C-alpha positions in Angstrom: -4.2 -245.6 91.0 -4.2 -249.6 92.7 -4.1 -248.0 96.1 -6.5 -245.7 95.5 -8.8 -247.9 94.3 -8.1 -250.2 96.5 -8.7 -248.2 99.7 -11.7 -245.1 98.3 -14.6 -247.1 99.0 -13.8 -249.5 101.0 -11.3 -247.7 103.4 -12.8 -244.1 103.3 -16.5 -244.5 102.3 -16.2 -242.6 98.9 -19.4 -242.7 97.2 -17.7 -240.8 93.6 -14.1 -241.7 93.4 -12.2 -238.7 91.7 -8.1 -239.3 91.2 -6.9 -236.4 90.0 -3.5 -235.9 88.8 -1.1 -232.7 87.8 0.3 -234.8 84.8 -1.4 -234.3 81.3 -1.7 -238.1 80.9 -2.8 -241.4 82.5 -0.8 -244.4 81.8 -2.9 -247.0 79.6 -2.6 -249.7 82.7 -4.1 -246.9 84.9 -6.9 -245.3 83.1 -8.4 -249.1 82.1 -8.0 -249.9 86.1 -9.9 -246.6 86.7 -12.5 -247.4 83.8 -12.9 -250.8 85.2 -13.4 -249.8 88.7 -15.7 -247.1 88.0 -13.0 -244.0 88.7 -13.3 -240.6 87.7 -9.6 -239.8 86.2 -9.0 -235.7 86.1 -6.0 -235.1 84.5 -4.3 -231.6 84.6 -6.5 -229.8 81.8 -9.7 -231.3 83.2 -8.6 -230.1 86.4 -8.0 -226.8 84.7 -11.7 -226.7 83.5 -13.0 -227.4 86.8 -10.8 -225.1 88.6 -12.3 -222.4 86.3 -16.2 -223.6 87.1 -17.0 -226.0 84.8 -19.0 -228.4 86.7 -17.8 -231.7 87.7 -20.7 -233.8 85.6 -19.6 -232.0 82.2 -16.0 -233.3 83.2 -16.9 -237.0 84.3 -18.0 -238.4 80.6 -14.1 -237.3 79.3 -12.7 -239.5 82.3 -9.4 -239.8 81.3 -9.2 -239.7 78.2 -6.6 -237.2 77.8 -7.7 -234.9 75.6 -5.6 -231.9 77.1 -6.0 -228.2 75.7 -7.5 -229.7 72.2 -10.8 -230.0 74.3 -13.4 -227.2 73.7 -13.2 -224.9 77.4 -16.1 -225.6 79.3 -18.3 -222.6 80.7 
């Protein structure tokens, strides 16, 4: 996460920085860093919703919250 934060905007010019992981949760430190640096952190369950057609805008408020499969599915 630290390397990503350091390069996403400055080096690559990202308007929206989106960190996607295939793990179920982020560490507390990684999630804290993402939130402080305005990085969208999506874990694998939210990635699954995105792949199935959920609009990214509906997932951003869940930014790494780690709710996993307990969350209601998105249309």
